[in-house]
C-alpha positions in Angstrom: -55.3 -95.8 -87.9 -54.2 -97.8 -85.1 -55.6 -101.0 -84.6 -55.8 -103.2 -81.2 -57.0 -102.0 -77.8 -56.7 -98.4 -76.7 -54.4 -97.3 -73.8 -56.3 -95.7 -71.0 -55.1 -92.2 -70.4 -55.4 -92.4 -66.8 -53.1 -95.0 -64.7 -55.1 -97.9 -63.7 -56.3 -98.4 -59.7 -53.4 -100.2 -58.2 -53.2 -103.8 -58.1 -53.6 -105.7 -55.0 -50.0 -106.6 -54.9 -48.9 -103.0 -55.3 -51.3 -101.9 -52.3 -49.7 -105.0 -50.3 -46.1 -103.5 -50.9 -46.6 -99.8 -50.3 -48.8 -100.7 -47.1 -46.0 -103.0 -46.1 -43.3 -99.9 -46.6 -45.3 -97.3 -45.0 -46.0 -99.6 -41.6 -42.2 -99.6 -41.4 -41.7 -96.2 -41.2 -40.6 -94.7 -37.8 -42.1 -91.8 -35.6 -40.5 -89.1 -36.5 -39.2 -89.8 -39.6 -40.5 -89.3 -43.1 -40.6 -90.3 -46.7 -41.9 -89.2 -49.9 -44.3 -90.3 -52.2 -41.5 -91.9 -54.9 -39.3 -93.2 -52.0 -42.3 -95.3 -50.9 -42.9 -96.4 -54.3 -39.0 -97.4 -55.0 -39.1 -99.4 -52.0 -41.9 -101.1 -52.6 -40.7 -102.5 -55.9 -42.3 -99.8 -58.3 -40.3 -96.8 -58.7 -42.3 -95.3 -61.3 -45.3 -95.4 -59.7 -45.4 -92.3 -56.8 -49.2 -91.1 -57.7 -50.3 -94.4 -57.3 -48.7 -94.3 -53.7 -51.0 -91.5 -53.0 -54.2 -93.2 -54.4 -53.5 -96.1 -52.0 -53.1 -94.0 -49.1 -56.2 -91.9 -49.9 -58.2 -95.1 -49.9 -57.8 -95.9 -46.3 -60.2 -96.2 -43.8 -60.4 -93.5 -41.5 -59.1 -94.7 -38.1 -56.3 -96.8 -39.5 -53.1 -97.3 -37.4 -51.0 -97.0 -40.3 -48.6 -93.9 -40.4 -49.9 -92.7 -43.5 -49.3 -89.1 -42.0 -45.0 -90.0 -42.7 -45.5 -90.1 -46.4 -44.8 -86.5 -47.9 -44.4 -84.7 -51.4 -40.4 -85.2 -52.4 -40.0 -81.3 -52.5 -40.7 -81.0 -48.7 -44.1 -80.2 -47.8 -47.6 -81.7 -47.2 -50.0 -81.9 -50.5 -53.2 -80.4 -49.8 -54.9 -80.0 -53.0 -58.1 -81.0 -52.9 -57.8 -82.3 -49.2 -57.2 -79.7 -47.3 -58.8 -81.1 -44.1 -56.8 -84.3 -44.2 -53.7 -82.1 -44.7 -54.7 -80.3 -41.3 -54.9 -83.6 -40.0 -51.5 -84.4 -41.3 -49.6 -81.6 -40.4 -51.1 -82.2 -36.6 -49.9 -85.8 -36.4 -46.2 -84.8 -37.6 -46.2 -82.0 -35.3 -47.1 -84.4 -32.3 -44.2 -86.6 -33.7 -41.7 -83.5 -33.3 -41.4 -82.7 -37.0 -41.7 -78.8 -37.5 -44.3 -78.1 -40.0 -45.7 -74.4 -40.8 -49.0 -73.7 -41.1 -48.6 -74.2 -45.1 -47.3 -77.5 -44.8 -43.7 -77.2 -45.7 -40.9 -78.8 -43.6 -37.2 -80.2 -43.9 -37.8 -83.6 -45.6 -34.3 -84.2 -45.9 -33.6 -83.4 -42.1 -36.2 -86.5 -41.1 -35.9 -88.6 -44.2 -36.5 -92.3 -43.5 -33.3 -94.4 -44.2 -34.3 -98.0 -44.2 -31.8 -100.8 -43.6 -32.5 -103.6 -45.8 
């Protein structure tokens, strides 16, 4: 039988440092460009934590000026599981920036992928 502290089954809440790094990366994504959750995690210095990027972004307050809508799934769609109202808002914001998104949230990520300069 194992001894010692048990490991949580779910990832813990993002640390303040992780959150700050994620928000700094997302703030840099220019209008008309996209980044995936994994890309944001890697640029923030935490390449194994794309799901936690989503946790950080889902916790933003309403009316934030941060361009959260420019972060999408790596497969090229706006994820809507459990948050369809946010997906509709995200699709609308992306369309306003000239990014073609179909009604199901599919888009061409590679055509709009952000390539930051160091």
